[in-house]
C-alpha positions in Angstrom: 260.1 163.5 102.9 257.4 160.9 103.6 254.7 160.8 101.0 252.6 158.3 103.0 249.1 159.8 103.7 248.2 159.0 107.3 244.6 159.4 108.3 243.6 158.9 112.0 240.1 157.3 112.0 238.1 157.2 115.2 234.4 157.0 116.3 232.0 157.1 119.1 233.6 159.5 121.5 230.3 160.2 123.1 231.6 163.5 124.7 234.8 162.0 126.1 238.0 160.3 125.1 241.3 159.2 126.8 243.5 162.2 127.8 246.4 161.0 125.6 244.3 160.5 122.4 245.0 163.9 120.8 248.8 163.4 121.4 248.6 160.0 119.8 246.9 161.5 116.7 249.5 164.2 116.3 251.2 164.0 113.0 248.1 162.8 111.2 247.6 164.3 107.8 243.8 164.1 108.3 241.4 163.1 111.0 238.1 161.3 110.2 235.5 161.0 113.0 232.8 158.5 112.1 230.1 159.9 114.3 228.6 160.0 117.8 230.7 162.9 118.8 227.7 164.2 120.7 228.7 167.7 121.8 230.8 169.6 119.2 233.1 171.0 121.9 234.4 167.5 122.2 236.4 168.1 119.0 238.3 171.2 120.1 241.5 169.5 121.0 241.4 167.5 117.7 240.8 170.7 115.7 243.8 172.3 117.4 246.1 169.5 116.0 246.0 171.4 112.7 245.1 168.5 110.4 241.8 168.7 108.5 239.0 167.1 110.5 236.1 165.4 108.7 233.1 164.4 110.7 229.9 162.5 109.8 226.9 162.7 111.9 226.0 159.7 114.2 222.7 158.7 115.6 223.5 160.6 118.8 224.6 163.8 117.0 222.5 166.9 116.2 225.1 169.2 114.5 223.5 170.1 111.1 226.9 170.9 109.4 227.9 167.2 109.7 226.6 165.1 106.8 225.0 161.7 107.4 227.3 160.2 104.8 230.3 161.4 102.8 232.2 160.1 99.8 235.9 161.0 99.7 238.6 160.3 97.2 242.3 160.1 98.3 245.0 159.2 95.9 242.6 157.6 93.4 240.9 155.5 96.1 237.2 155.9 96.9 236.0 156.0 100.5 232.5 156.1 101.9 232.1 157.4 105.5 228.9 156.8 107.4 228.2 156.2 111.1 225.8 153.3 110.7 227.0 151.0 107.9 224.7 151.0 104.9 223.2 147.6 103.8 225.2 147.8 100.6 228.3 149.8 99.6 227.4 152.9 97.6 228.2 152.7 93.9 231.9 153.3 93.3 233.0 152.9 96.9 236.1 150.7 97.4 236.1 151.2 101.2 233.2 151.8 103.6 234.3 153.2 107.0 231.7 153.2 109.8 231.3 153.3 113.5 228.2 152.6 115.7 228.8 149.0 116.6 231.7 149.9 119.0 233.6 146.8 117.6 236.6 147.0 115.3 236.2 145.4 111.9 238.1 144.7 108.8 236.2 142.6 106.3 235.9 142.3 102.5 232.6 141.5 100.8 232.1 139.4 97.7 232.2 142.6 95.5 235.7 143.4 96.8 234.6 146.3 99.0 236.5 146.6 102.2 234.4 147.4 105.3 236.4 149.1 108.1 235.4 150.1 111.6 238.0 151.6 114.0 236.1 150.5 117.1 235.1 152.8 119.9 236.9 155.4 121.9 234.7 155.4 125.1 232.4 152.4 125.5 233.8 149.5 123.5 231.9 146.3 123.0 235.2 144.6 122.2 237.9 144.0 124.8 239.7 147.3 124.3 239.0 150.9 123.2 240.6 151.6 119.8 241.1 153.9 116.8 242.9 153.1 113.5 245.4 154.5 111.1 244.4 154.4 107.5 247.6 154.8 105.4 247.7 155.5 101.6 250.8 155.3 99.6 251.5 157.6 96.7 250.6 154.7 94.3 247.2 154.2 96.1 248.1 151.2 98.3 245.9 151.1 101.4 246.7 149.8 104.9 244.5 149.7 108.0 246.1 149.5 111.4 243.9 149.3 114.5 245.4 150.7 117.7 244.3 149.6 121.1 244.1 152.3 123.8 
């Protein structure tokens, strides 16, 4: 039995995504979409994967059920999800996950907070489209692995 918690993190679908993306996310324990879904129907195939799907609202979203920001705790680690990165990490957050820039990022600030962006699924400003795997060990160890599409 694998006790590794695997979370597929993606952003900026803007109503479309590569045909093979749902299959690539199969087996995820959770799915986190960091905003700019646009039309909620875009998420149907991801919902059908069976893993819990968490979505934050992007600047191109209108769905009132999606929060603008969300704090989550997994295995004792504290995550803040928001489409547009806040100026400062919210109090208590160890990891800030965001989209919007369409560019993958993995940086640590002077306070020790790790800022993570999976890149963009549809219109990257980087060389490739991408998503990322966030993995958390039972002891709370965290790894971030961007995946080019």
